C-alpha positions in Angstrom: -0.1 0.0 -0.3 1.2 3.3 -1.0 1.6 6.1 2.1 -0.5 8.8 2.3 0.9 11.7 1.5 1.9 14.4 3.3 4.0 12.0 5.6 4.3 13.1 8.8 7.7 15.0 9.2 10.3 13.1 12.2 13.1 14.2 13.8 16.1 12.4 13.8 19.0 13.4 16.0 22.2 11.5 16.1 24.7 12.1 18.4 27.9 10.2 20.5 28.5 11.2 24.2 31.6 11.2 25.3 32.7 10.1 28.1 35.7 12.6 30.6 38.0 9.8 31.7 40.2 12.9 33.3 43.4 12.1 32.1 45.9 15.0 32.3 48.0 15.2 29.5 51.9 16.1 30.0 54.3 17.5 27.6 57.8 16.7 27.2 58.4 20.4 26.3 60.9 19.9 23.2 60.4 21.7 19.5 61.1 18.8 17.2 63.3 19.2 14.1 62.1 17.9 11.0 64.5 15.4 9.9 65.1 11.8 8.4 68.3 10.9 10.3 65.7 10.6 13.5 64.1 12.1 16.7 66.2 15.9 17.4 65.5 18.4 19.7 65.3 22.1 17.5 64.5 23.9 20.9 63.7 23.7 24.8 60.3 25.3 25.8 61.1 27.4 29.4 59.8 25.7 32.4 59.2 22.1 31.1 59.8 19.2 31.7 62.9 19.0 29.1 64.6 22.3 30.8 64.5 20.5 34.1 65.7 17.2 32.6 68.5 19.5 31.1 67.6 18.6 27.3 69.5 20.7 25.0 69.1 22.3 21.3 70.2 19.7 19.1 70.0 16.1 21.1 68.9 13.0 19.5 66.5 11.3 21.5 66.9 7.8 20.8 64.6 5.8 23.0 62.4 6.3 25.6 61.8 3.7 28.3 64.0 1.2 25.9 61.6 2.0 23.0 63.8 3.5 20.2 62.2 6.5 18.7 63.0 6.6 14.7 60.5 9.9 14.0 59.0 12.6 16.1 55.8 11.3 16.3 57.1 7.8 17.8 58.3 10.5 20.8 54.7 12.1 20.3 52.4 9.0 20.9 54.8 7.6 23.9 54.6 10.4 25.6 51.0 10.2 25.2 51.2 7.3 27.1 52.3 9.2 30.3 50.3 10.7 33.1 51.5 13.3 35.6 54.1 11.8 38.1 55.0 9.2 35.9 58.9 8.9 35.7 60.7 7.9 32.3 65.0 7.3 30.9 65.4 8.9 28.3 68.4 7.7 25.9 70.5 11.0 24.1 72.8 11.7 21.9 74.7 15.0 22.4 77.9 15.1 19.9 79.4 12.3 20.5 78.1 11.1 23.7 75.7 8.7 24.4 73.5 9.8 28.1 71.2 8.2 29.7 68.3 11.3 31.3 65.4 10.7 33.7 62.5 12.3 33.5 59.4 13.0 35.6 56.6 14.1 33.8 53.8 16.7 35.1 51.4 18.9 33.2 53.2 22.1 31.6 53.0 25.0 33.5 50.3 27.7 32.6 52.3 30.4 30.3 55.5 27.9 29.7 54.7 27.3 25.9 55.3 31.2 25.2 59.1 31.2 25.0 61.1 28.0 24.0 65.2 28.4 24.5 67.5 26.7 21.6 70.7 26.1 24.2 73.5 25.9 21.4 
């Protein structure tokens, strides 16, 4: 049977409710160079975890907690897994030296993103 016209209007509202899990993100606080040879620090954000850990411009970040960092995304992904208070070990190359640097993740302080220092 053919429906009667005009058909009554219907409203269908489709939405997805997202649950706020309250996860506070942390940042390492480095500017990354766009390089094919690995993850290189191009600057350190003032007041950041990276500054506290004494990372410097030009440092090559080799591994975080034993996980190799081959490209910038590797570092970004691994840091996203961390929460405030987590401690990690960064393996870095500075010049000819390979060093282990201990870092404790904390939220980036308010206003810390406004300046970066490039320790030469």
